[in-house]
N, CA, C and O atoms as a GROMACS GRO file, in nm:
protein
  388
    1UNK      N    1   1.312  -2.750   1.023
    1UNK     CA    2   1.252  -2.658   0.885
    1UNK      C    3   1.364  -2.520   0.917
    1UNK      O    4   1.379  -2.478   1.032
    2UNK      N    5   1.418  -2.475   0.829
    2UNK     CA    6   1.507  -2.335   0.860
    2UNK      C    7   1.425  -2.262   0.806
    2UNK      O    8   1.320  -2.298   0.753
    3UNK      N    9   1.465  -2.153   0.816
    3UNK     CA   10   1.403  -2.042   0.842
    3UNK      C   11   1.461  -1.953   0.692
    3UNK      O   12   1.579  -1.917   0.688
    4UNK      N   13   1.386  -1.930   0.601
    4UNK     CA   14   1.433  -1.846   0.486
    4UNK      C   15   1.504  -1.735   0.472
    4UNK      O   16   1.598  -1.709   0.398
    5UNK      N   17   1.420  -1.636   0.597
    5UNK     CA   18   1.480  -1.512   0.619
    5UNK      C   19   1.552  -1.508   0.775
    5UNK      O   20   1.501  -1.538   0.883
    6UNK      N   21   1.672  -1.467   0.747
    6UNK     CA   22   1.685  -1.465   0.902
    6UNK      C   23   1.654  -1.341   0.956
    6UNK      O   24   1.613  -1.231   0.918
    7UNK      N   25   1.697  -1.416   1.093
    7UNK     CA   26   1.543  -1.338   1.224
    7UNK      C   27   1.583  -1.123   1.197
    7UNK      O   28   1.502  -1.030   1.204
    8UNK      N   29   1.690  -1.120   1.177
    8UNK     CA   30   1.754  -0.975   1.179
    8UNK      C   31   1.688  -0.898   1.093
    8UNK      O   32   1.643  -0.787   1.119
    9UNK      N   33   1.674  -0.992   0.924
    9UNK     CA   34   1.605  -0.925   0.840
    9UNK      C   35   1.414  -0.862   0.896
    9UNK      O   36   1.357  -0.761   0.854
   10UNK      N   37   1.363  -0.964   0.998
   10UNK     CA   38   1.245  -0.909   1.036
   10UNK      C   39   1.259  -0.815   1.134
   10UNK      O   40   1.189  -0.714   1.134
   11UNK      N   41   1.316  -0.832   1.192
   11UNK     CA   42   1.379  -0.700   1.329
   11UNK      C   43   1.406  -0.626   1.200
   11UNK      O   44   1.286  -0.601   1.198
   12UNK      N   45   1.455  -0.562   1.084
   12UNK     CA   46   1.466  -0.434   1.070
   12UNK      C   47   1.363  -0.411   0.981
   12UNK      O   48   1.356  -0.299   0.929
   13UNK      N   49   1.289  -0.487   0.956
   13UNK     CA   50   1.165  -0.456   0.869
   13UNK      C   51   1.025  -0.398   0.953
   13UNK      O   52   0.940  -0.312   0.931
   14UNK      N   53   1.047  -0.477   1.036
   14UNK     CA   54   0.970  -0.433   1.193
   14UNK      C   55   0.993  -0.315   1.211
   14UNK      O   56   0.890  -0.246   1.209
   15UNK      N   57   1.100  -0.252   1.232
   15UNK     CA   58   1.158  -0.146   1.283
   15UNK      C   59   1.184   0.005   1.173
   15UNK      O   60   1.243   0.111   1.192
   16UNK      N   61   1.121  -0.043   1.078
   16UNK     CA   62   1.101   0.023   0.906
   16UNK      C   63   0.983   0.056   0.935
   16UNK      O   64   0.959   0.176   0.948
   17UNK      N   65   0.863  -0.058   0.954
   17UNK     CA   66   0.721  -0.028   0.951
   17UNK      C   67   0.715   0.069   1.106
   17UNK      O   68   0.640   0.166   1.094
   18UNK      N   69   0.765   0.060   1.211
   18UNK     CA   70   0.752   0.146   1.295
   18UNK      C   71   0.740   0.300   1.248
   18UNK      O   72   0.642   0.374   1.244
   19UNK      N   73   0.902   0.324   1.210
   19UNK     CA   74   0.927   0.447   1.131
   19UNK      C   75   0.823   0.512   1.063
   19UNK      O   76   0.763   0.612   1.103
   20UNK      N   77   0.800   0.441   0.939
   20UNK     CA   78   0.686   0.455   0.836
   20UNK      C   79   0.561   0.465   0.919
   20UNK      O   80   0.485   0.536   0.853
   21UNK      N   81   0.513   0.435   1.013
   21UNK     CA   82   0.404   0.502   1.136
   21UNK      C   83   0.449   0.584   1.163
   21UNK      O   84   0.425   0.677   1.086
   22UNK      N   85   0.528   0.613   1.264
   22UNK     CA   86   0.559   0.788   1.315
   22UNK      C   87   0.564   0.880   1.206
   22UNK      O   88   0.523   0.994   1.225
   23UNK      N   89   0.621   0.838   1.059
   23UNK     CA   90   0.647   0.930   0.990
   23UNK      C   91   0.487   0.986   0.943
   23UNK      O   92   0.459   1.102   0.915
   24UNK      N   93   0.371   0.842   0.942
   24UNK     CA   94   0.244   0.874   0.863
   24UNK      C   95   0.215   1.012   1.000
   24UNK      O   96   0.176   1.127   0.984
   25UNK      N   97   0.245   0.954   1.105
   25UNK     CA   98   0.122   1.031   1.212
   25UNK      C   99   0.200   1.180   1.205
   25UNK      O  100   0.127   1.278   1.221
   26UNK      N  101   0.366   1.208   1.177
   26UNK     CA  102   0.443   1.328   1.196
   26UNK      C  103   0.338   1.416   1.050
   26UNK      O  104   0.290   1.529   1.046
   27UNK      N  105   0.335   1.336   0.976
   27UNK     CA  106   0.295   1.412   0.815
   27UNK      C  107   0.170   1.458   0.850
   27UNK      O  108   0.150   1.579   0.842
   28UNK      N  109   0.059   1.367   0.894
   28UNK     CA  110  -0.072   1.435   0.952
   28UNK      C  111  -0.087   1.540   1.016
   28UNK      O  112  -0.196   1.597   1.015
   29UNK      N  113   0.018   1.588   1.085
   29UNK     CA  114   0.029   1.683   1.206
   29UNK      C  115   0.059   1.821   1.111
   29UNK      O  116   0.033   1.938   1.137
   30UNK      N  117   0.137   1.751   0.968
   30UNK     CA  118   0.217   1.903   0.949
   30UNK      C  119   0.076   1.980   0.830
   30UNK      O  120   0.104   2.087   0.777
   31UNK      N  121  -0.020   1.936   0.810
   31UNK     CA  122  -0.103   1.997   0.719
   31UNK      C  123  -0.103   2.033   0.617
   31UNK      O  124  -0.143   2.146   0.588
   32UNK      N  125  -0.046   1.932   0.514
   32UNK     CA  126   0.044   1.981   0.402
   32UNK      C  127  -0.070   2.014   0.282
   32UNK      O  128  -0.035   1.998   0.165
   33UNK      N  129  -0.178   2.051   0.306
   33UNK     CA  130  -0.317   2.072   0.163
   33UNK      C  131  -0.342   1.919   0.139
   33UNK      O  132  -0.275   1.816   0.154
   34UNK      N  133  -0.461   1.950   0.098
   34UNK     CA  134  -0.544   1.796   0.011
   34UNK      C  135  -0.436   1.745  -0.020
   34UNK      O  136  -0.358   1.680   0.049
   35UNK      N  137  -0.432   1.778  -0.141
   35UNK     CA  138  -0.350   1.675  -0.281
   35UNK      C  139  -0.235   1.672  -0.218
   35UNK      O  140  -0.210   1.553  -0.238
   36UNK      N  141  -0.129   1.716  -0.145
   36UNK     CA  142   0.001   1.678  -0.114
   36UNK      C  143  -0.010   1.588   0.007
   36UNK      O  144   0.064   1.493   0.033
   37UNK      N  145  -0.096   1.626   0.066
   37UNK     CA  146  -0.100   1.524   0.189
   37UNK      C  147  -0.190   1.366   0.203
   37UNK      O  148  -0.210   1.282   0.291
   38UNK      N  149  -0.224   1.384   0.072
   38UNK     CA  150  -0.334   1.252   0.060
   38UNK      C  151  -0.175   1.180  -0.036
   38UNK      O  152  -0.136   1.066  -0.011
   39UNK      N  153  -0.125   1.244  -0.112
   39UNK     CA  154   0.008   1.162  -0.207
   39UNK      C  155   0.081   1.113  -0.087
   39UNK      O  156   0.100   0.994  -0.064
   40UNK      N  157   0.139   1.260   0.025
   40UNK     CA  158   0.240   1.155   0.107
   40UNK      C  159   0.168   1.023   0.193
   40UNK      O  160   0.229   0.922   0.227
   41UNK      N  161   0.037   1.048   0.219
   41UNK     CA  162  -0.007   0.932   0.308
   41UNK      C  163   0.008   0.834   0.239
   41UNK      O  164   0.097   0.760   0.281
   42UNK      N  165  -0.084   0.771   0.074
   42UNK     CA  166  -0.075   0.683   0.025
   42UNK      C  167   0.070   0.652  -0.032
   42UNK      O  168   0.068   0.534  -0.066
   43UNK      N  169   0.184   0.701  -0.056
   43UNK     CA  170   0.313   0.661  -0.092
   43UNK      C  171   0.356   0.599   0.014
   43UNK      O  172   0.402   0.486  -0.005
   44UNK      N  173   0.354   0.649   0.146
   44UNK     CA  174   0.387   0.576   0.278
   44UNK      C  175   0.314   0.477   0.298
   44UNK      O  176   0.375   0.371   0.312
   45UNK      N  177   0.147   0.471   0.308
   45UNK     CA  178   0.123   0.356   0.308
   45UNK      C  179   0.147   0.213   0.208
   45UNK      O  180   0.128   0.097   0.245
   46UNK      N  181   0.190   0.253   0.086
   46UNK     CA  182   0.220   0.152  -0.011
   46UNK      C  183   0.350   0.104  -0.024
   46UNK      O  184   0.385  -0.005  -0.069
   47UNK      N  185   0.430   0.207   0.025
   47UNK     CA  186   0.581   0.092   0.110
   47UNK      C  187   0.547   0.019   0.241
   47UNK      O  188   0.600  -0.083   0.285
   48UNK      N  189   0.440   0.097   0.299
   48UNK     CA  190   0.452   0.001   0.416
   48UNK      C  191   0.391  -0.158   0.348
   48UNK      O  192   0.422  -0.273   0.378
   49UNK      N  193   0.317  -0.116   0.273
   49UNK     CA  194   0.223  -0.300   0.241
   49UNK      C  195   0.340  -0.360   0.154
   49UNK      O  196   0.387  -0.468   0.192
   50UNK      N  197   0.386  -0.307   0.055
   50UNK     CA  198   0.534  -0.376  -0.018
   50UNK      C  199   0.623  -0.448   0.119
   50UNK      O  200   0.639  -0.570   0.120
   51UNK      N  201   0.674  -0.366   0.224
   51UNK     CA  202   0.704  -0.422   0.313
   51UNK      C  203   0.692  -0.547   0.356
   51UNK      O  204   0.778  -0.634   0.368
   52UNK      N  205   0.514  -0.549   0.389
   52UNK     CA  206   0.447  -0.682   0.472
   52UNK      C  207   0.481  -0.742   0.327
   52UNK      O  208   0.592  -0.793   0.307
   53UNK      N  209   0.373  -0.736   0.217
   53UNK     CA  210   0.392  -0.840   0.148
   53UNK      C  211   0.546  -0.922   0.106
   53UNK      O  212   0.560  -1.045   0.107
   54UNK      N  213   0.631  -0.841   0.076
   54UNK     CA  214   0.782  -0.882   0.053
   54UNK      C  215   0.841  -1.001   0.107
   54UNK      O  216   0.882  -1.104   0.053
   55UNK      N  217   0.832  -0.939   0.298
   55UNK     CA  218   0.941  -0.987   0.386
   55UNK      C  219   0.853  -1.056   0.469
   55UNK      O  220   0.896  -1.162   0.515
   56UNK      N  221   0.720  -1.016   0.505
   56UNK     CA  222   0.614  -1.102   0.606
   56UNK      C  223   0.575  -1.222   0.525
   56UNK      O  224   0.623  -1.330   0.560
   57UNK      N  225   0.500  -1.217   0.427
   57UNK     CA  226   0.448  -1.270   0.338
   57UNK      C  227   0.554  -1.356   0.267
   57UNK      O  228   0.509  -1.442   0.191
   58UNK      N  229   0.656  -1.348   0.278
   58UNK     CA  230   0.792  -1.423   0.192
   58UNK      C  231   0.762  -1.439   0.013
   58UNK      O  232   0.782  -1.541  -0.052
   59UNK      N  233   0.697  -1.278  -0.054
   59UNK     CA  234   0.687  -1.279  -0.195
   59UNK      C  235   0.843  -1.241  -0.223
   59UNK      O  236   0.883  -1.252  -0.340
   60UNK      N  237   0.907  -1.209  -0.151
   60UNK     CA  238   1.056  -1.196  -0.220
   60UNK      C  239   1.089  -1.276  -0.287
   60UNK      O  240   1.130  -1.254  -0.401
   61UNK      N  241   1.076  -1.446  -0.206
   61UNK     CA  242   1.121  -1.550  -0.274
   61UNK      C  243   1.057  -1.645  -0.301
   61UNK      O  244   1.077  -1.766  -0.288
   62UNK      N  245   0.985  -1.592  -0.337
   62UNK     CA  246   0.841  -1.654  -0.438
   62UNK      C  247   0.868  -1.724  -0.573
   62UNK      O  248   0.943  -1.678  -0.658
   63UNK      N  249   0.796  -1.848  -0.586
   63UNK     CA  250   0.805  -1.851  -0.743
   63UNK      C  251   0.745  -1.743  -0.832
   63UNK      O  252   0.670  -1.660  -0.781
   64UNK      N  253   0.780  -1.737  -0.989
   64UNK     CA  254   0.727  -1.681  -1.064
   64UNK      C  255   0.554  -1.724  -1.090
   64UNK      O  256   0.492  -1.668  -1.180
   65UNK      N  257   0.511  -1.795  -1.028
   65UNK     CA  258   0.352  -1.854  -1.050
   65UNK      C  259   0.265  -1.760  -0.928
   65UNK      O  260   0.155  -1.707  -0.943
   66UNK      N  261   0.352  -1.757  -0.804
   66UNK     CA  262   0.298  -1.674  -0.698
   66UNK      C  263   0.348  -1.556  -0.735
   66UNK      O  264   0.339  -1.486  -0.635
   67UNK      N  265   0.399  -1.490  -0.826
   67UNK     CA  266   0.406  -1.349  -0.858
   67UNK      C  267   0.305  -1.328  -0.938
   67UNK      O  268   0.216  -1.249  -0.902
   68UNK      N  269   0.299  -1.398  -1.066
   68UNK     CA  270   0.188  -1.386  -1.135
   68UNK      C  271   0.017  -1.370  -1.086
   68UNK      O  272  -0.067  -1.295  -1.137
   69UNK      N  273   0.000  -1.453  -0.983
   69UNK     CA  274  -0.116  -1.418  -0.876
   69UNK      C  275  -0.098  -1.299  -0.808
   69UNK      O  276  -0.188  -1.224  -0.772
   70UNK      N  277   0.004  -1.285  -0.794
   70UNK     CA  278  -0.041  -1.166  -0.707
   70UNK      C  279  -0.042  -1.034  -0.792
   70UNK      O  280  -0.138  -0.960  -0.772
   71UNK      N  281   0.082  -0.980  -0.914
   71UNK     CA  282   0.029  -0.924  -1.005
   71UNK      C  283  -0.110  -0.913  -1.087
   71UNK      O  284  -0.122  -0.811  -1.154
   72UNK      N  285  -0.241  -1.025  -1.090
   72UNK     CA  286  -0.377  -1.065  -1.151
   72UNK      C  287  -0.425  -1.010  -1.050
   72UNK      O  288  -0.534  -0.954  -1.066
   73UNK      N  289  -0.361  -1.007  -0.915
   73UNK     CA  290  -0.493  -0.903  -0.815
   73UNK      C  291  -0.444  -0.793  -0.792
   73UNK      O  292  -0.531  -0.715  -0.752
   74UNK      N  293  -0.317  -0.736  -0.800
   74UNK     CA  294  -0.292  -0.597  -0.806
   74UNK      C  295  -0.351  -0.555  -0.934
   74UNK      O  296  -0.394  -0.441  -0.915
   75UNK      N  297  -0.375  -0.595  -1.061
   75UNK     CA  298  -0.433  -0.554  -1.204
   75UNK      C  299  -0.595  -0.546  -1.155
   75UNK      O  300  -0.660  -0.442  -1.168
   76UNK      N  301  -0.661  -0.688  -1.089
   76UNK     CA  302  -0.805  -0.658  -1.062
   76UNK      C  303  -0.857  -0.546  -1.001
   76UNK      O  304  -0.963  -0.486  -1.018
   77UNK      N  305  -0.753  -0.528  -0.919
   77UNK     CA  306  -0.782  -0.366  -0.792
   77UNK      C  307  -0.762  -0.261  -0.885
   77UNK      O  308  -0.826  -0.157  -0.903
   78UNK      N  309  -0.663  -0.305  -0.938
   78UNK     CA  310  -0.691  -0.165  -1.048
   78UNK      C  311  -0.783  -0.130  -1.172
   78UNK      O  312  -0.789  -0.020  -1.227
   79UNK      N  313  -0.835  -0.213  -1.196
   79UNK     CA  314  -0.964  -0.225  -1.300
   79UNK      C  315  -1.070  -0.156  -1.239
   79UNK      O  316  -1.142  -0.063  -1.276
   80UNK      N  317  -1.061  -0.240  -1.110
   80UNK     CA  318  -1.204  -0.183  -1.021
   80UNK      C  319  -1.173  -0.094  -0.986
   80UNK      O  320  -1.275  -0.025  -0.982
   81UNK      N  321  -1.072  -0.024  -0.945
   81UNK     CA  322  -1.103   0.112  -0.893
   81UNK      C  323  -1.081   0.204  -1.018
   81UNK      O  324  -1.122   0.317  -0.993
   82UNK      N  325  -1.030   0.190  -1.146
   82UNK     CA  326  -1.041   0.284  -1.222
   82UNK      C  327  -1.210   0.279  -1.277
   82UNK      O  328  -1.262   0.374  -1.337
   83UNK      N  329  -1.272   0.166  -1.247
   83UNK     CA  330  -1.416   0.169  -1.280
   83UNK      C  331  -1.471   0.243  -1.184
   83UNK      O  332  -1.537   0.343  -1.212
   84UNK      N  333  -1.455   0.212  -1.090
   84UNK     CA  334  -1.550   0.310  -1.001
   84UNK      C  335  -1.564   0.457  -0.993
   84UNK      O  336  -1.662   0.531  -0.998
   85UNK      N  337  -1.380   0.486  -0.973
   85UNK     CA  338  -1.395   0.633  -1.044
   85UNK      C  339  -1.412   0.654  -1.154
   85UNK      O  340  -1.489   0.744  -1.119
   86UNK      N  341  -1.414   0.658  -1.231
   86UNK     CA  342  -1.477   0.673  -1.369
   86UNK      C  343  -1.665   0.668  -1.355
   86UNK      O  344  -1.731   0.718  -1.446
   87UNK      N  345  -1.718   0.621  -1.265
   87UNK     CA  346  -1.876   0.621  -1.214
   87UNK      C  347  -1.861   0.718  -1.145
   87UNK      O  348  -1.910   0.823  -1.188
   88UNK      N  349  -1.793   0.719  -1.020
   88UNK     CA  350  -1.840   0.847  -0.966
   88UNK      C  351  -1.768   0.963  -1.002
   88UNK      O  352  -1.777   1.062  -0.928
   89UNK      N  353  -1.679   0.966  -1.130
   89UNK     CA  354  -1.639   1.116  -1.123
   89UNK      C  355  -1.714   1.172  -1.242
   89UNK      O  356  -1.677   1.274  -1.299
   90UNK      N  357  -1.818   1.105  -1.277
   90UNK     CA  358  -1.909   1.160  -1.448
   90UNK      C  359  -2.020   1.126  -1.398
   90UNK      O  360  -2.101   1.096  -1.485
   91UNK      N  361  -2.074   1.117  -1.251
   91UNK     CA  362  -2.225   1.142  -1.176
   91UNK      C  363  -2.245   1.298  -1.224
   91UNK      O  364  -2.153   1.380  -1.232
   92UNK      N  365  -2.374   1.320  -1.254
   92UNK     CA  366  -2.399   1.474  -1.211
   92UNK      C  367  -2.441   1.497  -1.088
   92UNK      O  368  -2.492   1.392  -1.051
   93UNK      N  369  -2.449   1.575  -1.007
   93UNK     CA  370  -2.524   1.646  -0.886
   93UNK      C  371  -2.672   1.641  -0.868
   93UNK      O  372  -2.756   1.682  -0.948
   94UNK      N  373  -2.686   1.604  -0.792
   94UNK     CA  374  -2.893   1.582  -0.757
   94UNK      C  375  -2.914   1.661  -0.721
   94UNK      O  376  -2.860   1.707  -0.621
   95UNK      N  377  -3.026   1.728  -0.800
   95UNK     CA  378  -3.083   1.917  -0.748
   95UNK      C  379  -3.208   1.883  -0.624
   95UNK      O  380  -3.255   1.771  -0.606
   96UNK      N  381  -3.224   1.935  -0.592
   96UNK     CA  382  -3.331   1.937  -0.472
   96UNK      C  383  -3.298   1.878  -0.332
   96UNK      O  384  -3.374   1.859  -0.238
   97UNK      N  385  -3.206   1.862  -0.341
   97UNK     CA  386  -3.147   1.860  -0.222
   97UNK      C  387  -3.128   1.941  -0.087
   97UNK      O  388  -3.058   1.895   0.004
   0.00000   0.00000   0.00000
């Protein structure tokens, strides 16, 4: 069985993941403030997740059926997050505590 992806691609993706991890650590030391720090950290996290899914899970070379199931999973996760946040953000505060 031959490899779908050459080894040097895996090494480059691994190096990119290490660099992004160090970047995450560096940004955490900068204290950018709550909203900006969260946005930067989530952006780096999404980039790392995309690298793992595309190359280590071989999604880049998968069929349209596999892509549709991944898309359905991401849509379902977004749906659950939206419902959870809409519930959390519309609750009132509990007095008496």
